C-alpha positions in Angstrom: -10.1 10.9 16.5 -10.5 7.4 15.1 -13.5 5.3 16.1 -11.5 3.7 18.9 -11.1 7.0 20.7 -7.4 6.9 20.4 -5.4 9.7 18.8 -4.2 9.4 15.2 -0.7 8.7 16.4 -1.9 5.9 18.7 -4.1 4.5 15.9 -0.9 4.3 13.8 -2.3 6.3 10.9 0.4 8.4 9.1 -0.9 9.6 5.8 1.5 10.4 3.0 1.8 14.0 1.9 0.5 14.6 -1.7 4.0 15.3 -3.0 5.3 11.9 -1.7 2.2 10.0 -2.9 2.8 11.4 -6.4 6.4 10.3 -6.3 5.6 6.8 -5.2 2.9 6.3 -7.9 5.3 7.7 -10.5 8.0 5.4 -9.4 5.7 2.4 -9.6 5.3 2.9 -13.3 1.5 2.4 -13.3 0.0 2.2 -16.7 -3.6 3.0 -17.9 -6.0 0.1 -17.4 -4.0 -1.7 -14.8 -5.8 -3.1 -11.7 -4.1 -1.7 -8.6 -4.8 -2.2 -5.0 -4.3 0.6 -2.5 -4.2 -1.2 0.8 -4.8 1.1 3.8 -6.0 3.8 1.4 -6.8 6.3 4.2 -8.1 9.6 2.6 -7.0 8.5 -0.9 -3.5 10.1 -1.1 -2.2 7.3 -3.4 -5.6 6.5 -4.9 -5.9 10.0 -6.4 -2.5 9.6 -8.2 -3.3 6.1 -9.3 -6.6 7.3 -10.9 -4.7 10.2 -12.6 -2.3 7.5 -14.0 -5.3 5.7 -15.5 -5.4 2.7 -13.1 -8.6 0.9 -12.0 -8.2 1.0 -8.3 -9.4 -1.2 -5.4 -9.0 1.0 -2.3 -9.0 -1.1 0.8 -9.7 0.8 4.1 -10.7 -0.6 7.5 -11.9 2.6 9.1 -15.6 3.2 8.4 -15.4 7.0 8.2 -12.4 7.0 5.8 -14.0 4.3 3.7 -17.2 6.4 3.4 -15.1 9.5 2.5 -13.3 7.5 -0.2 -16.6 6.4 -1.7 -17.7 10.0 -1.8 -14.4 11.4 -3.1 -14.1 8.9 -5.9 -17.7 8.3 -6.8 -17.1 9.2 -10.4 -13.7 7.5 -10.8 -12.8 3.9 -11.6 -12.4 3.1 -7.8 -14.0 0.4 -5.8 -13.8 0.9 -2.1 -13.7 -2.2 0.1 -14.1 -1.7 3.8 -12.3 -4.6 5.4 -9.3 -5.6 7.3 -6.5 -5.9 4.8 -5.6 -9.4 6.0 -9.1 -10.6 5.4 -9.1 -9.3 1.8 -9.8 -11.8 -1.0 -7.1 -11.0 -3.6 -8.2 -10.6 -7.2 -8.2 -13.7 -9.3 -6.7 -11.8 -12.2 -3.3 -10.1 -12.4 -3.0 -7.1 -10.2 -0.5 -4.6 -8.9 -0.3 -3.1 -5.4 0.8 0.5 -4.7 0.1 1.2 -1.0 1.2 2.5 2.3 -0.4 -0.2 4.5 -0.5 -0.1 8.3 3.0 -0.9 9.5 1.7 -3.4 12.0 0.6 -5.9 9.3 3.7 -5.6 7.1 4.9 -9.2 7.4 1.5 -11.0 7.2 0.5 -8.8 4.3 3.6 -9.7 2.4 3.1 -13.4 3.2 -0.4 -13.0 1.7 0.7 -11.1 -1.4 3.6 -13.4 -2.1 1.6 -16.7 -1.6 1.9 -19.3 -4.3 -1.6 -18.7 -5.7 -1.4 -14.9 -5.7 -1.9 -13.2 -9.1 0.3 -10.3 -8.0 2.4 -8.9 -10.8 4.2 -6.0 -9.0 4.0 -4.1 -5.7 5.4 -0.8 -4.4 4.8 -0.8 -0.6 5.7 1.9 1.8 6.9 0.0 4.9 9.2 0.5 7.9 12.8 0.6 6.6 13.6 -2.4 8.9 11.0 -4.5 7.2 12.3 -3.6 3.8 15.8 -4.6 4.9 14.5 -7.9 6.3 12.9 -8.8 2.9 15.8 -7.6 0.8 18.9 -8.6 2.7 17.9 -10.2 5.9 16.2 -13.3 7.2 13.1 -13.0 5.0 15.1 -12.3 1.8 14.1 -15.7 0.4 10.4 -14.8 0.4 8.6 -16.3 -2.6 11.5 -18.8 -3.2 12.7 -17.3 -6.5 9.3 -16.3 -7.9 9.9 -12.7 -6.9 12.6 -10.0 -7.1 12.4 -7.9 -3.9 14.5 -4.7 -3.8 14.8 -1.7 -1.6 13.3 1.3 -3.3 13.2 5.0 -2.4 13.7 5.9 1.3 11.1 8.3 2.7 11.9 11.0 5.1 9.7 11.2 8.2 8.4 14.5 6.8 6.8 12.5 3.9 4.0 11.8 6.3 1.6 13.9 8.4 2.0 13.3 11.3 5.5 11.7 10.9 5.9 8.1 12.1 8.5 7.3 14.7 10.4 4.9 12.4 12.2 5.4 9.1 10.3 4.2 6.0 11.2 3.0 2.5 9.5 1.5 -0.5 9.7 -2.3 -0.9 9.7 -3.0 -4.7 8.3 -6.4 -5.6 8.4 -7.7 -9.1 7.4 -11.1 -10.5 10.4 -12.9 -12.2 
């Protein structure tokens, strides 16, 4: 159980399966040497595939036990583990990418942070609730970034792409700088 004593489902933690993590990283087109943030890194499902693609990874994880496990798992890899609340994270001052499956409860404030005018974000592939992806691509938030960004709906994910499955449908929000 998480540190709060709540079950994994109540904590809202739904890790991707290895197969789906590989698909998301492949779809993101990560190239060797790129700086990539994995926000809500969990056990490192996406981090492992980002490292295999040659990325330099900043794995952001709030849960102390998972952050410790990430440090151990990736001790010999180009991975920096940052244990912090994602919304308190200081974004890199150099160009960076994001490939992540962040906690669904912070989707909108996280996007606001990533798409802020001073952000050095180049591209992001974010696993989010399908409703949030729709809001940012065709709904009331579709003007996010005011022309600086192209936001499109990427691959839908079946609930079986996670263990345990979430109660909502998911998809990848693809963000690219214009």
